[in-house]
C-alpha positions as CSV (number, residue, x, y, z in Angstrom):
1,X,122.8,102.3,117.7
2,X,123.2,98.7,117.3
3,X,121.4,96.6,119.9
4,X,124.6,95.1,121.2
5,X,125.9,98.2,121.7
6,X,123.2,99.5,123.4
7,X,123.1,96.6,125.9
8,X,126.6,97.6,126.9
9,X,125.8,101.4,127.4
10,X,125.3,102.9,130.5
11,X,121.5,103.8,131.6
12,X,119.9,106.6,133.2
13,X,116.5,106.8,134.6
14,X,115.2,110.3,132.5
15,X,111.6,112.0,132.8
16,X,110.5,111.6,129.0
17,X,106.7,112.4,129.9
18,X,105.3,115.3,132.0
19,X,102.3,114.3,134.6
20,X,99.4,116.4,132.3
21,X,100.2,114.5,129.4
22,X,99.9,111.1,131.4
23,X,97.2,112.3,133.0
24,X,95.4,113.3,129.8
25,X,96.2,109.8,128.4
26,X,94.9,107.9,131.0
27,X,91.3,110.2,131.7
28,X,90.9,109.9,128.3
29,X,91.0,106.1,128.4
30,X,88.8,106.2,131.1
31,X,86.2,108.8,129.5
32,X,86.1,106.7,126.4
33,X,85.1,103.9,128.2
34,X,82.4,105.7,130.3
35,X,81.0,107.1,127.4
36,X,80.8,103.6,125.9
37,X,79.2,102.4,128.7
38,X,76.8,105.6,129.5
39,X,75.6,104.7,126.1
40,X,75.0,101.4,126.3
41,X,73.0,101.8,129.9
42,X,71.1,104.7,128.3
43,X,72.7,106.7,130.9
44,X,72.7,110.0,128.8
45,X,73.1,112.4,131.1
46,X,76.5,110.8,132.4
47,X,77.2,110.3,128.5
48,X,76.9,114.2,128.1
49,X,79.4,115.2,131.1
50,X,81.9,112.4,129.7
51,X,81.7,114.4,126.5
52,X,82.3,117.7,128.2
53,X,84.9,116.4,130.2
54,X,86.4,115.1,126.8
55,X,86.1,118.7,124.9
56,X,87.8,120.3,128.0
57,X,90.8,117.4,127.5
58,X,91.4,118.1,124.0
59,X,91.0,121.9,124.4
60,X,94.2,121.4,126.7
61,X,96.0,119.2,124.5
62,X,95.6,121.5,121.7
63,X,97.1,124.3,123.4
64,X,99.6,121.8,125.4
65,X,101.1,120.7,121.9
66,X,101.9,124.1,121.0
67,X,103.2,125.3,125.0
68,X,104.0,122.3,126.8
69,X,106.9,120.1,127.0
70,X,109.0,119.4,124.6
71,X,107.7,115.7,124.3
72,X,104.0,116.8,124.1
73,X,104.6,119.2,121.5
74,X,103.2,118.5,118.2
75,X,106.2,119.7,116.2
76,X,108.4,116.6,118.5
77,X,106.5,113.9,117.0
78,X,104.5,114.8,113.7
79,X,106.8,114.0,111.0
80,X,106.3,113.4,107.2
81,X,104.1,110.3,106.5
82,X,107.0,108.6,104.2
83,X,108.8,108.6,107.5
84,X,106.3,107.0,109.5
85,X,106.2,104.3,106.8
86,X,109.7,104.2,106.7
87,X,109.3,103.2,110.7
88,X,106.7,100.6,110.3
89,X,108.7,98.8,107.8
90,X,111.7,98.4,110.1
91,X,109.3,97.3,112.9
92,X,110.4,93.3,113.1
93,X,114.3,94.7,113.5
94,X,115.7,94.4,117.0
95,X,116.4,97.7,117.5
96,X,117.1,99.1,121.2
97,X,114.7,101.5,122.5
98,X,116.2,105.2,122.5
99,X,113.1,107.0,121.5
100,X,112.2,109.8,124.0
101,X,108.7,110.4,123.2
102,X,106.3,109.2,120.5
103,X,108.2,107.5,117.2
104,X,107.4,108.6,113.8
105,X,104.3,106.3,113.4
106,X,103.1,106.6,116.8
107,X,102.6,110.5,116.6
108,X,100.2,110.1,113.3
109,X,98.4,107.3,115.8
110,X,98.1,110.4,118.3
111,X,96.9,112.9,115.5
112,X,94.3,110.5,114.0
113,X,93.0,109.9,117.7
114,X,92.7,113.6,119.0
115,X,91.2,114.2,115.2
116,X,88.4,111.4,116.1
117,X,88.0,112.5,119.4
118,X,87.3,115.9,118.1
119,X,84.8,115.1,115.6
120,X,83.2,112.6,118.1
121,X,82.5,116.0,120.4
122,X,81.7,118.3,118.3
123,X,79.2,116.0,116.5
124,X,77.4,115.3,120.1
125,X,77.0,119.1,120.2
126,X,74.7,118.8,117.9
127,X,73.2,115.0,118.3
128,X,70.1,114.5,120.2
129,X,69.1,111.0,121.4
130,X,65.4,110.1,122.5
131,X,65.1,107.6,125.1
132,X,61.1,106.9,126.0
133,X,58.2,109.3,126.0
134,X,59.5,111.9,128.4
135,X,63.1,111.9,128.5
136,X,65.5,113.3,126.0
137,X,69.2,114.2,126.1
138,X,70.5,116.6,123.3
139,X,73.7,118.7,122.9
140,X,73.3,122.0,124.0
141,X,73.7,123.1,120.4
142,X,70.8,121.3,119.0
143,X,68.3,124.2,119.1
144,X,70.2,126.6,116.8
145,X,70.1,123.9,113.9
146,X,67.6,121.7,112.1
147,X,66.5,118.4,112.0
148,X,68.6,117.3,109.0
149,X,71.7,118.9,110.9
150,X,70.9,116.9,114.0
151,X,70.4,113.7,112.2
152,X,73.8,114.0,110.3
153,X,75.3,114.8,113.4
154,X,73.9,111.7,115.0
155,X,75.4,109.4,111.9
156,X,78.5,110.9,112.4
157,X,78.6,110.7,116.0
158,X,78.1,107.0,115.6
159,X,80.3,106.0,112.8
160,X,83.0,108.2,114.4
161,X,83.0,106.2,117.5
162,X,83.3,102.8,115.9
163,X,86.2,104.2,113.6
164,X,87.5,105.1,117.3
165,X,87.2,101.7,118.6
166,X,89.1,100.4,115.5
167,X,92.1,102.7,116.0
168,X,92.1,101.9,119.9
169,X,92.1,98.1,119.1
170,X,95.1,98.8,116.9
171,X,97.0,100.7,119.1
172,X,96.7,98.5,121.9
173,X,98.0,95.3,119.6
174,X,100.8,97.8,118.9
175,X,101.8,98.5,122.0
176,X,101.7,94.5,122.8
177,X,103.3,94.0,119.7
178,X,106.4,96.0,120.7
179,X,106.5,94.3,124.3
180,X,106.7,91.1,122.8
181,X,108.5,91.4,119.5
182,X,111.0,94.3,120.3
183,X,111.2,93.9,124.1
184,X,110.1,98.0,124.3
185,X,107.7,98.8,127.3
186,X,105.8,101.8,126.1
187,X,103.4,101.3,129.2
188,X,105.4,102.2,132.3
189,X,106.9,105.3,130.6
190,X,103.2,106.6,130.2
191,X,102.4,105.9,134.1
192,X,105.7,106.9,135.5
193,X,107.0,109.5,133.3
194,X,110.2,107.9,133.5
195,X,112.4,105.6,131.3
196,X,115.7,104.5,131.0
197,X,118.0,105.8,128.2
198,X,121.7,106.1,127.6
199,X,123.7,108.4,129.6
200,X,124.4,110.8,126.4
201,X,120.7,111.6,125.8
202,X,119.7,114.9,126.1
203,X,116.7,115.6,128.6
204,X,114.2,116.8,127.0
205,X,112.4,120.2,128.4
206,X,109.5,120.0,130.8
207,X,107.1,123.1,131.1
208,X,105.3,124.0,134.2
209,X,102.6,121.8,135.5
210,X,101.4,125.2,136.9
211,X,100.8,126.5,133.3
212,X,99.1,123.2,132.4
213,X,96.6,123.2,135.5
214,X,95.5,127.1,134.4
215,X,95.3,126.2,130.7
216,X,92.9,123.1,131.7
217,X,90.7,125.5,134.0
218,X,90.6,128.0,131.4
219,X,89.4,125.0,129.2
220,X,87.3,123.8,131.5
221,X,85.3,127.3,132.0
222,X,84.9,127.4,128.2
223,X,83.2,123.9,128.3
224,X,81.2,124.7,131.1
225,X,79.6,128.5,129.3
226,X,79.1,126.1,126.1
227,X,77.0,123.8,127.8
228,X,75.1,126.7,129.2
229,X,74.0,128.1,125.8
């Protein structure tokens, strides 16, 4: 749709993001910040708790990506890498924002972030950090592996966090660029869940928040049991 035609089209508010996916998004933002601050301040007990919460959220997101709302499902936003590059190639074009969920490039950014977060929490399960003579913070699976594994896990844990910060910076820069150059507001829909779209746009299917809560409770119990092994 051309921008001129879009401006003449009747726009209606439409729910494009469910509450579970929005909570996941903003909780991950807060927990990544907490993980960084807790390491810098040597609050390793808090760092472990933050990591456990991230792991529970990732388990939830993985399951929700298959059984959740239409816009949350991986099949809805994961396209071929070629389509992602084609989308980026047209970035400077002034086109209307009629995207219901993640665009072709944004879907791959989501996948990369989830993968890096997954590597972070898994490596953290085998990682140990010493702080002083009588204080140690270690992942729950350290006792099952040798020193060599913990050293490799520690290296991966630090390296992937730096990569994650880089991807986050690029993501924030892209969101700002969309706002400034294309006049697309990507933040508000992720807060409210609502986006103004042409009246003819098909409403995406929303899954039950009760199902989401049940999945997260199961994920939380699984992580709690893991922490106690």
